[in-house]
N, C-alpha and C positions, 0 to 999 in steps of 0.2 A: 504394600504401599501402592497407592493409586497415582497414576501419571496421566497427564493430558497428552494423548497421542499427537495432537497438533503441534506441540512444542517440545516433545521428548524424542530424541534420536535413539530409538531402540527397536530392534527386530529380534526375532528368535535367534538369528544367527549372528547378529552384529549390534554393537551399541557404542555410544560415545565413551571414550576412556573415562570421562568425568563421572560416569554413572556406575563405574565398577564398585561393587559392594552394595549397590542400591537396586540393580536389576540383574536378572540372569540372562546371559547371552553366550553363544559359543566362543566369541572373541570380541575384543574391544580395540578401538582405534581412536587416535586423536584427530584423524581426518587431515585433509589438505586444503589450504585456503585457495580459493579461485575467485574469479570475478565475473559477473554477468556481462557478456559482450553483445547480446542481442538487445534491441530497443526495449523489449520486455519479453518475458517467457512464462508460460503457465506452469505452476507447481501442482503436479498431479498427485493424487493420493496413492496411486499404484503406477508402475512403469508401463503405462499404456496411454495412447492418445485418446482412448475411449473412457479412461478412468476419470472420476470427478476431479474438477479443478478447485483447489482450496483457496488459492491466491495467485498473484503474479509477482515475479521477481523483476526488478527494474534495472536498466543499464547502470553499470558501475557498482552495483550492490555486491558486497563480499558475502561469500558462502563457504561453509565447511563441507567438503566432499568426503563422504565416508566410504562410498562404494560406487563403482561404475561397471555397467554390464549391458552389452548390446544396445548402445546408444542412449542409455539412461544413467543419470547420476543421482544417487540418493544423497540429499544435502540438508543442511540447516541454514536458513537465512540469518545473517548476523543482525539485520535491522530489527526484526520482531520475533526471531526464534522459530519461525515456522519450519516444519520438517516435511519433506516430500520428494518427489522425483521431477527433475528438470531434464529436458533434452541435453545431452552432452555437448551438442554443437552450439548451445547458447552460452557456454562457459569458455573462459580463457585464463591465461596466467594473470596473477594479480597486477603486474605491470606497475607503472608509477602511481603513487598515491593520488587520489582525487584532490583537486584544488578548488573546484567549483561545482555548482549544481544548477540544474535547469530551473529557472524561476517562472517561465511561461508554461502554459498548460501543454504546449507542444512546440518543438523547434526542429529545423531540418539540419542535416549534416551534408555539407557540400565538399567536393573534391578540391576546391580552391576558394579564396575570399571574394566570391562573386555570386550574387543571388540569381544570375541568369544561367549558371551552370546546372546541369541535371543533378538533383539531390541524390545522395547515396543511401541515406537512412533518415530516420527521425527519432527524436528523444522526447520523453515525456516529463512532466513536472516531477521534481525531486531526483531525477537521474543524476548520477555523480560522474564527473569526468575530469581528466587531468589536462589543464591548459598549459601549453609550453611557450606561448607568445601571442602577440596580436599584430594585425595588419589592418589599419583603418578600423572599420566597425566589426571586424571578424576576429574570432579567437581560434588559434591553431591548437588542435588536440594532439595528444601524445601519439596517437595512431596515424596522424597526418591529415585527418579530416578538419573541416572548418565549420564553425557555428557562429551565427549572428550574436556578437558579444552582449548587447543589451538584453538578450533573453537569458543570460546567465547571472549568477550571483555567487559570491564567496561561500564556501561551505558553512561558515558560521553566521551567515545572514539569516535574519528572522523576519517573517512577514508579521506586520503589526496586528492584523485582524484575521484570524483563521476562518471566520465566517465569510469574509469577502473572497477568500481562496475557494471555498466551496461554491460560492455563487458563480465563479468562472465556469463551472461545470454544468450550469443550467442547460437542460435539454440533451445532455449527453445520454446515449442509450444505456439502459440497464444491462449489466452483464454480471452474472454470478461469478464471484472471485475476481472481478475486474478492479484495476487500480489506475486506469489511464483515461484520457479524454476520448478514447475510442470505445470505451465501455467500462462501467464501474458499478459496484454494488454499495449498499448502504454503509456498511462499516468501512469499506475501502475509501469512500468519500470522506468520512470522519477522520480516518487515519491519515490520509495524505494531506488534508487541510491542516490538521494539528501538527504533522511533521514539518510542513512548510513554515509553521510559526515557531518551530523549535521545541514543540511539546511531544515527548516520546509517548506513543500510543500503541497498545496491542492491536492485533489484526481484527478479531471478531467482536461483535457487539456484546456478547456475554462477558468477554474479558474487559472490554472498555467500561462496561457498567460496573464491574467489580473493582477496577483499578483506578479509574479516573474521577477526580473531583469529589465534591461533598454533596450529600443529598439535599434536594430542595423539596419542600412539601408539595405534593400533588393535590391541589385544591379542586373541589368538584367543578368550579367554573374555569379552571386552568388559568387563573390569574396569578400575578406576582412573578411572571417569568421575564427574562431579559435576554438580550442578544448574546449568543454563545452558549446558552444552556443546552445540554445534550438530553434528548428525550428518548427513553428506551421502552421498548416492548420486548417480549420474549422472542428474540431473534431479529430485532429491527432497531434502528437508531436514526435520528434526524437531529438537525441543529436549528435552534431558534434564530430567526432573523431579527425579531423584536418581541414585544410582549404577546403578539397574536399569531404571526406567520412563521412557518419553518420550512427548511429545505431538506429534501431527502432523495435518495435514489430508491426507486420503488418499482416492483413488478406490476403494480396497479396500472401505471401508465407506460411502463418499460422505459422510463426516462428519469433523469434528475428533474424534480419539479418543486415548485413553491406553492404552498397552499396554507389556509388557516389551520392551525393545530387542531381546533375543535372539530373541523370537518374531517380531517384525517383520523382523529381519535375515534369518532363515531363509526367510521367505516372499518378501521383496523380492529376494533374490539369485537367485531362480528366474525373475524377470521380466526385462524389457529393461533395468531399472535396474541389475541386477547387484549385486555386493558393495558394502559401504561403501567410498566412495572417500576419505573423510577425516573426521576429527573435529576441530573447531576450538574453542578456548577463548578467550573474550573477557577 
């Protein structure tokens, strides 16, 4: 049986208890639930800071920890199922259940309800946090920090237009595996925008292409498209702003940029990504 290593918690020596009978491993474990306590943390393919980064885990995200060794935790993210290695110091106990999420692309954590205080940390869009009270315009967090309350939304809040969420990241630097306003990649941009709108989305573009929406005909003149359509190449994705222009995080400019789809298509088809592989409509 073939498994996708990105979302299957299995090693030669250890596997998730749920995979018993499906994969061979020396032992199995149900894991321990922890929560990400860093603003964000890189999920490495191997337990090394030099290893490739597949994605990032965001503050408040729940993870299952299967193993810890020499400062590294082998985990599976609950949000999208990605498996890899997080620095152990980026994790903490589950604590109180999150009540809110960050609705701004970035917000600061202060030691008190005052914007003139030196900030302690910052949180990124979709970060989950437990609010225990408010004072004026500030929300008190379970760990004692304070966040500007209008930057937060209840966990069940949904953005009405996921494309407008993506547009907030215009000019953000491109970062392979990134999911924040400090750096983001193409599928990360699509995933966080859809997540903010309450649409569950897998992490990588091939998964998104396979699992999201219904296919739209790719016409030679690229006509008939509408806002919100997802345009896929082999290893790349962008979101249509209207019938002509789209937004994507691209290594071409090393930023999130807006350009006519026809211009991007002509350029991208000459690369290893090739022609458009599909267009999906949600």
